[in-house]
C-alpha positions as CSV (number, residue, x, y, z in Angstrom):
1,X,31.9,23.7,-39.7
2,X,29.6,25.3,-42.4
3,X,31.0,27.8,-44.5
4,X,30.7,31.4,-43.8
5,X,27.6,33.0,-45.8
6,X,27.2,36.9,-46.0
7,X,23.3,37.8,-46.1
8,X,23.1,41.8,-46.0
9,X,19.9,42.7,-44.9
10,X,18.0,44.9,-47.3
11,X,15.8,46.4,-44.6
12,X,19.1,49.0,-44.7
13,X,19.1,49.3,-48.4
14,X,17.1,52.3,-50.6
15,X,13.9,50.5,-51.1
16,X,13.3,52.7,-54.3
17,X,16.2,51.2,-56.0
18,X,15.7,47.7,-54.6
19,X,16.7,45.7,-57.4
20,X,19.6,47.6,-58.0
21,X,20.8,47.6,-54.4
22,X,20.3,43.7,-54.6
23,X,22.5,43.3,-57.6
24,X,25.1,45.8,-55.9
25,X,25.3,43.3,-52.8
26,X,25.9,40.4,-55.0
27,X,28.5,42.2,-57.0
28,X,30.0,42.9,-53.8
29,X,30.5,39.3,-52.9
30,X,26.8,38.6,-51.0
31,X,26.0,35.0,-51.8
32,X,22.3,35.5,-50.1
33,X,20.3,38.3,-49.5
34,X,18.0,39.0,-46.3
35,X,14.8,39.6,-46.7
36,X,12.7,41.0,-44.1
37,X,9.2,40.1,-44.3
38,X,6.6,41.7,-41.6
39,X,3.0,41.8,-41.2
40,X,2.5,44.4,-38.3
41,X,1.1,41.5,-35.9
42,X,3.9,39.8,-35.1
43,X,5.9,42.8,-35.1
44,X,4.6,46.3,-34.9
45,X,6.5,47.4,-38.5
46,X,5.4,46.3,-42.1
47,X,7.8,45.8,-44.7
48,X,7.6,43.7,-47.8
49,X,5.7,40.7,-49.1
50,X,5.7,38.5,-51.7
51,X,5.0,40.9,-54.8
52,X,7.9,42.7,-53.8
53,X,9.9,39.3,-53.7
54,X,8.7,38.3,-56.9
55,X,10.0,41.6,-58.6
56,X,13.2,41.4,-56.9
57,X,13.4,37.4,-58.0
58,X,12.8,38.3,-61.9
59,X,15.0,41.7,-61.5
60,X,17.9,39.5,-60.3
61,X,18.6,36.1,-61.9
62,X,19.5,33.5,-59.4
63,X,19.4,35.7,-56.4
64,X,19.0,33.3,-53.2
65,X,16.4,35.0,-50.9
66,X,16.4,34.3,-47.3
67,X,13.3,35.3,-46.3
68,X,13.0,36.1,-42.4
69,X,9.5,36.0,-41.8
70,X,8.1,38.1,-38.8
71,X,4.7,37.1,-39.1
72,X,2.3,36.0,-36.6
73,X,1.0,33.1,-39.1
74,X,3.7,31.7,-40.8
75,X,1.8,28.6,-42.0
76,X,0.0,30.9,-44.4
77,X,2.8,32.8,-46.0
78,X,4.7,29.2,-47.3
79,X,2.9,29.2,-50.9
80,X,3.1,32.9,-51.6
81,X,6.8,33.0,-50.7
82,X,7.5,29.9,-52.7
83,X,5.9,31.2,-55.6
84,X,7.2,34.4,-55.4
85,X,11.1,32.8,-55.5
86,X,12.2,32.5,-51.9
87,X,14.8,30.4,-51.4
88,X,14.8,29.7,-47.7
89,X,11.8,30.4,-45.5
90,X,12.8,31.3,-41.9
91,X,10.0,31.3,-39.2
92,X,9.7,32.5,-35.4
93,X,9.5,29.4,-33.1
94,X,7.0,31.9,-31.1
95,X,4.6,32.2,-33.7
96,X,3.8,28.5,-34.1
97,X,2.8,25.2,-32.1
98,X,3.8,22.8,-34.6
99,X,7.4,23.9,-36.0
100,X,7.8,20.3,-37.4
101,X,5.0,20.1,-39.4
102,X,5.6,23.8,-40.6
103,X,9.4,22.7,-41.8
104,X,7.8,19.7,-43.8
105,X,5.5,22.1,-45.5
106,X,8.4,24.6,-46.3
107,X,10.5,21.3,-47.7
108,X,7.5,20.4,-50.1
109,X,7.7,23.8,-51.5
110,X,11.3,23.1,-52.4
111,X,12.6,25.9,-50.1
112,X,15.2,25.9,-47.0
113,X,13.6,25.9,-43.7
114,X,15.0,27.9,-40.9
115,X,13.8,28.4,-37.3
116,X,14.6,31.5,-35.6
117,X,14.4,32.6,-31.7
118,X,13.8,36.3,-30.3
119,X,15.9,37.8,-27.6
120,X,14.2,36.4,-24.7
121,X,13.6,33.1,-26.4
122,X,16.1,30.3,-24.6
123,X,18.0,28.3,-27.0
124,X,16.4,25.2,-25.7
125,X,13.4,26.2,-27.1
126,X,14.7,24.6,-30.3
127,X,14.9,21.1,-29.4
128,X,17.3,18.2,-31.2
129,X,13.6,17.5,-33.4
130,X,13.2,20.8,-34.5
131,X,16.7,21.4,-35.5
132,X,17.5,18.1,-37.1
133,X,14.8,18.8,-39.2
134,X,15.5,22.3,-40.0
135,X,18.1,23.7,-42.4
136,X,19.2,27.0,-40.6
137,X,18.7,28.0,-36.7
138,X,18.5,31.8,-36.5
139,X,19.5,33.6,-33.2
140,X,18.2,37.1,-32.9
141,X,20.7,39.6,-31.5
142,X,17.9,42.4,-31.5
143,X,14.4,42.6,-31.0
144,X,12.6,41.9,-34.2
145,X,10.7,44.3,-36.2
146,X,13.2,47.2,-36.9
147,X,16.6,47.8,-38.6
148,X,19.3,49.5,-37.0
149,X,19.2,48.4,-33.3
150,X,21.9,48.1,-31.1
151,X,23.5,44.7,-30.7
152,X,22.2,42.4,-27.6
153,X,25.5,40.9,-26.6
154,X,23.7,38.7,-24.0
155,X,22.1,36.6,-27.0
156,X,25.6,35.4,-27.9
157,X,25.9,32.5,-26.1
158,X,22.8,30.8,-27.5
159,X,24.9,30.7,-30.5
160,X,27.6,28.8,-28.4
161,X,25.1,26.3,-27.0
162,X,23.3,25.7,-30.7
163,X,26.8,24.9,-32.4
164,X,27.8,22.8,-29.6
165,X,24.7,20.8,-30.2
166,X,24.9,21.1,-34.0
167,X,28.5,21.4,-35.1
168,X,27.5,21.0,-38.8
169,X,24.1,23.0,-39.1
170,X,23.8,26.9,-40.4
171,X,23.7,29.1,-37.6
172,X,23.0,32.8,-38.6
173,X,22.9,36.1,-36.2
174,X,20.9,38.8,-36.9
175,X,20.6,42.4,-35.2
176,X,23.0,45.1,-35.1
177,X,26.0,42.9,-36.6
178,X,28.9,44.7,-38.1
179,X,32.7,45.1,-38.0
180,X,32.7,45.8,-34.4
181,X,30.4,42.7,-33.3
182,X,31.2,40.3,-35.7
183,X,34.1,38.7,-33.6
184,X,32.2,37.8,-30.8
185,X,29.4,36.4,-33.0
186,X,32.0,34.5,-35.1
187,X,34.1,33.0,-32.1
188,X,30.6,32.0,-30.6
189,X,30.4,29.6,-33.9
190,X,28.0,31.2,-36.3
191,X,28.6,30.8,-39.9
192,X,25.6,33.0,-41.6
193,X,26.1,36.7,-40.9
194,X,23.1,39.3,-41.6
195,X,24.5,42.9,-41.8
196,X,22.2,45.7,-42.6
197,X,23.6,49.5,-42.0
198,X,27.0,48.0,-41.7
199,X,27.1,46.8,-45.0
200,X,24.5,49.7,-47.2
201,X,25.7,52.3,-45.2
202,X,29.4,51.9,-45.9
203,X,31.3,53.3,-48.9
204,X,33.0,50.4,-49.4
205,X,30.1,47.4,-49.4
206,X,32.6,44.9,-50.7
207,X,35.4,45.3,-48.1
208,X,32.8,45.2,-45.1
209,X,31.1,41.6,-46.9
210,X,34.7,40.7,-47.1
211,X,35.7,41.7,-43.6
212,X,33.0,39.9,-41.8
213,X,33.7,36.6,-44.3
214,X,37.2,36.9,-43.0
215,X,36.4,37.0,-39.3
216,X,33.8,33.9,-39.6
217,X,36.8,32.1,-41.5
218,X,39.6,32.8,-39.1
219,X,37.3,31.9,-35.9
220,X,36.6,28.6,-37.7
221,X,40.2,28.1,-38.3
222,X,41.3,28.8,-34.8
223,X,38.3,26.6,-33.4
224,X,39.4,23.8,-35.5
225,X,42.9,23.9,-34.5
226,X,41.6,23.7,-30.6
227,X,40.6,19.6,-31.7
């Protein structure tokens, strides 16, 4: 099983202090920072784009930006995100007709490639060919577009199905995840955890990050003990 990674969602941060907020998360034990890029087309909301990512990249040396591209035409933003310092480019399978070619384009720009599925998209939409080409698979546990939504538990079996097919792949969950919902996600087999409000809204983000990571590690140990 791949190792536990916590990726705080900066959508829940104070955008007026974005660089400082990212540094605060890294100091608290986060390895990745989850950057939600929304275009107002694939989802109704608009958030940040390449210019903001570029500023963060310059202000936080060595940052791993886990870029979640909630955009209608993911092909057209690869170069911009790469130039801005993006580390991982995760697009929605619902937004493209040729995911494998897009993954190849992302790799050519020296970024990891992620493939996301929304709550109403079955995990079987991620074929073996797509998953084997990608570096990470993202299961949304809320509808993409806004932070602070309630966790959708019916999405969790998709994590288990993907983990069964791809035991060594990074599998991420995003949406409504925190100390109260991490257990079911970890037991299903996710190893990359996106959490926004639960971390940024906490008086002790370091403690929350460690608790999330410990839960994933415990679930992995338990899973390993079964076999």
